[in-house]
C-alpha positions as CSV (number, residue, x, y, z in Angstrom):
1,M,-14.9,18.3,-6.4
2,N,-12.2,21.0,-5.9
3,E,-11.1,19.3,-2.6
4,V,-10.7,16.0,-4.5
5,L,-8.8,17.7,-7.3
6,E,-6.3,19.2,-4.8
7,M,-5.9,15.8,-3.1
8,V,-5.2,13.7,-6.2
9,R,-3.1,16.1,-8.3
10,S,0.1,15.2,-6.5
11,N,-0.4,11.4,-7.0
12,P,2.1,9.8,-9.3
13,L,-0.7,8.4,-11.4
14,F,-1.6,11.9,-12.5
15,Q,2.0,13.2,-13.0
16,G,2.4,15.3,-16.1
17,I,-1.4,16.0,-16.5
18,A,-2.4,19.6,-16.7
19,F,-4.5,20.8,-13.7
20,S,-7.0,22.3,-16.2
21,D,-7.7,18.7,-17.4
22,F,-8.4,17.2,-14.0
23,E,-12.1,17.8,-13.7
24,R,-12.7,16.5,-17.2
25,M,-10.4,13.5,-16.5
26,L,-12.2,12.5,-13.3
27,N,-15.5,12.7,-15.0
28,C,-14.2,10.5,-17.8
29,L,-12.9,7.9,-15.4
30,S,-16.3,7.7,-13.6
31,V,-14.8,8.3,-10.2
32,R,-16.7,7.9,-6.9
33,T,-15.8,8.4,-3.3
34,A,-16.6,6.3,-0.2
35,Q,-15.8,6.7,3.4
36,Y,-14.9,3.9,5.8
37,K,-14.5,3.7,9.6
38,K,-11.5,2.0,11.3
39,N,-11.5,-1.7,10.8
40,D,-14.1,-1.6,8.0
41,I,-13.4,-3.9,5.0
42,I,-12.7,-1.9,1.8
43,L,-12.0,-4.9,-0.4
44,R,-12.6,-8.5,0.8
45,S,-10.7,-11.5,-0.4
46,G,-12.7,-13.1,-3.2
47,D,-14.2,-9.8,-4.4
48,V,-14.0,-8.9,-8.1
49,V,-11.5,-6.1,-8.8
50,D,-12.3,-3.8,-11.6
51,F,-11.2,-0.5,-10.1
52,V,-8.2,1.4,-8.7
53,G,-8.6,2.8,-5.2
54,L,-6.8,6.0,-4.1
55,L,-6.6,7.0,-0.5
56,L,-7.8,10.6,0.0
57,S,-7.3,10.4,3.7
58,G,-6.5,7.9,6.4
59,S,-4.7,4.6,6.0
60,A,-5.4,0.9,5.2
61,K,-3.7,-2.5,5.5
62,I,-3.5,-5.1,2.8
63,Q,-3.8,-8.5,4.4
64,K,-3.7,-12.2,3.5
65,E,-5.4,-15.0,5.4
66,D,-4.2,-18.5,5.1
67,I,-6.2,-21.7,5.3
68,N,-5.9,-21.8,9.1
69,G,-7.2,-18.3,9.5
70,K,-3.8,-16.8,10.3
71,V,-3.6,-13.2,9.0
72,S,-0.4,-11.7,7.5
73,I,0.0,-8.0,6.7
74,L,1.4,-7.6,3.2
75,T,1.8,-3.8,3.3
76,E,0.2,-0.6,4.7
77,L,-1.2,2.2,2.5
78,G,-1.1,5.8,3.4
79,T,-2.8,9.0,2.0
80,S,-2.4,9.4,-1.7
81,E,-1.4,5.7,-2.3
82,L,-3.1,3.3,-4.7
83,F,-4.4,-0.2,-4.4
84,G,-6.0,-2.6,-6.8
85,E,-4.1,-1.6,-9.9
86,V,-1.9,-4.7,-10.1
87,L,-4.9,-7.0,-9.7
88,A,-7.0,-5.2,-12.2
89,C,-4.1,-5.0,-14.7
90,A,-3.5,-8.8,-14.3
91,G,-7.2,-9.5,-15.0
92,A,-7.6,-11.3,-11.7
93,D,-11.1,-12.7,-11.4
94,H,-11.1,-12.3,-7.6
95,S,-8.9,-10.6,-5.1
96,P,-6.5,-12.9,-3.2
97,V,-6.2,-10.2,-0.4
98,T,-8.3,-8.1,1.9
99,V,-7.9,-4.4,2.3
100,Q,-9.0,-3.0,5.7
101,A,-9.2,0.5,6.9
102,A,-6.6,1.1,9.7
103,E,-8.4,4.4,10.7
104,N,-11.2,6.5,9.4
105,T,-10.5,6.5,5.7
106,E,-11.8,8.1,2.5
107,I,-11.3,6.3,-0.9
108,L,-11.5,7.6,-4.4
109,F,-12.4,4.8,-6.8
110,L,-11.5,5.0,-10.5
111,N,-12.8,2.7,-13.2
112,Y,-9.7,0.7,-14.3
113,R,-10.9,0.0,-17.8
114,K,-11.4,3.7,-18.5
115,I,-7.8,4.4,-17.3
116,I,-6.2,2.0,-19.8
117,T,-8.6,2.4,-22.7
118,T,-8.7,5.4,-24.9
119,C,-12.2,6.8,-24.9
120,T,-14.2,8.0,-27.9
121,S,-13.4,11.6,-27.0
122,A,-9.7,10.9,-27.5
123,C,-8.8,12.6,-24.3
124,P,-5.1,13.7,-24.4
125,F,-4.4,12.6,-20.8
126,H,-5.1,8.9,-21.5
127,T,-1.6,8.2,-22.9
128,R,0.0,9.8,-19.9
129,L,-2.3,7.9,-17.5
130,I,-1.2,4.6,-19.1
131,E,2.5,5.5,-18.9
132,N,2.1,6.5,-15.2
133,M,0.2,3.3,-14.5
134,L,3.0,1.2,-15.9
135,K,5.6,3.0,-13.8
136,L,3.4,2.4,-10.6
137,I,3.0,-1.3,-11.3
138,A,6.8,-1.6,-11.9
139,G,7.3,0.1,-8.5
140,K,5.0,-2.4,-6.8
141,S,7.0,-5.2,-8.3
142,L,10.1,-3.8,-6.7
143,M,8.3,-3.5,-3.4
144,L,7.3,-7.2,-3.7
145,N,10.9,-8.2,-4.4
146,R,11.9,-6.4,-1.2
147,K,9.2,-8.3,0.8
148,I,10.4,-11.6,-0.7
149,E,13.9,-10.7,0.4
150,I,12.8,-10.1,3.9
151,L,10.8,-13.3,4.2
152,S,13.6,-15.4,2.6
153,K,15.7,-14.8,5.7
154,R,15.9,-17.8,8.0
155,T,15.9,-16.2,11.4
156,T,13.7,-13.6,13.1
157,R,16.7,-11.4,13.7
158,E,17.7,-11.5,10.0
159,K,14.2,-10.7,9.0
160,L,14.1,-7.7,11.4
161,L,17.4,-6.3,10.3
162,T,16.5,-6.7,6.7
163,Y,13.2,-5.0,7.2
164,F,14.8,-2.2,9.2
165,D,17.3,-1.7,6.5
166,T,14.6,-1.1,3.9
167,E,12.6,1.2,6.2
168,R,15.4,3.5,7.4
169,G,17.0,4.5,4.1
170,A,20.1,6.6,4.9
171,S,18.9,7.5,8.4
172,R,19.8,5.8,11.6
173,K,16.5,6.9,13.2
174,F,13.2,5.9,11.6
175,I,9.5,5.2,12.4
176,I,7.8,2.0,11.2
177,P,4.0,2.0,10.4
178,Y,3.3,-1.1,12.5
179,N,2.7,-2.0,16.2
180,R,4.2,-5.2,17.5
181,D,1.3,-7.5,16.4
182,E,1.2,-6.0,13.0
183,L,5.0,-6.2,12.6
184,A,5.0,-9.9,13.5
185,R,2.3,-10.5,10.9
186,Y,4.2,-8.6,8.3
187,L,7.3,-10.6,9.0
188,C,5.4,-13.9,9.3
189,V,7.0,-14.6,12.7
190,D,5.7,-15.4,16.2
191,R,5.1,-12.2,18.1
192,S,6.6,-13.3,21.4
193,A,9.7,-14.6,19.7
194,M,10.0,-11.4,17.8
195,S,9.7,-9.3,21.0
196,N,12.3,-11.4,22.7
197,E,14.7,-10.9,19.7
198,L,14.1,-7.2,19.8
199,C,15.0,-7.1,23.5
200,K,18.2,-9.2,22.8
201,M,19.2,-6.8,20.0
202,R,18.7,-3.9,22.3
203,S,20.7,-5.5,25.1
204,E,23.5,-6.2,22.6
205,G,23.7,-2.6,21.7
206,L,22.4,-3.1,18.1
207,I,19.3,-1.0,18.3
208,K,17.3,1.3,20.4
209,F,13.5,1.5,20.2
210,S,10.4,3.0,21.9
211,R,7.1,1.8,20.5
212,N,7.4,2.2,16.7
213,K,10.4,4.5,16.8
214,F,13.8,2.8,16.2
215,E,17.4,3.7,16.0
216,I,20.2,1.5,14.5
217,L,23.3,1.7,16.6
């Protein structure tokens, strides 16, 4: 339990909550942990979502499959990131997405209803949890808007440049979390066409890259 406490205390969901309250809080939220190997399915499209998942270690991909079986990557999750909170909050009967482990991963599952509902013990941390959850959901909304902005671009080059702009921040050099196949699925473009466009952009002196390391020139 002490290892779990150390891992989760820095997560934005628990910001402002005294460390002395953590063990009591986790017990109140009926937490459980589970381990997954690379490529294991953590949450399958169609599953009921009544929990919030927090990555204690490893990483995972949130994916969407269309009617033809084509898979698109919506986003990637790293250690200490959450998933499931938006779906649970929206009261979605079934998940429209699949969450898959990108490597060996450990997940902390929290009962969503117990996060947003004040318990009979009137735990002082519940109000803070609700405030933090609202901030996190608002942040996810902003991320979704950025994804929509990327996908709204007409050409593969425009999508790449817009994506790079969101990833690099104020730095010219940056690392993206995807390989070429994953990046193509994230941008919803053909992989070969995307690779050709990257080579053209390099030849034109716009970018440099090596694997997933990029530099804007």
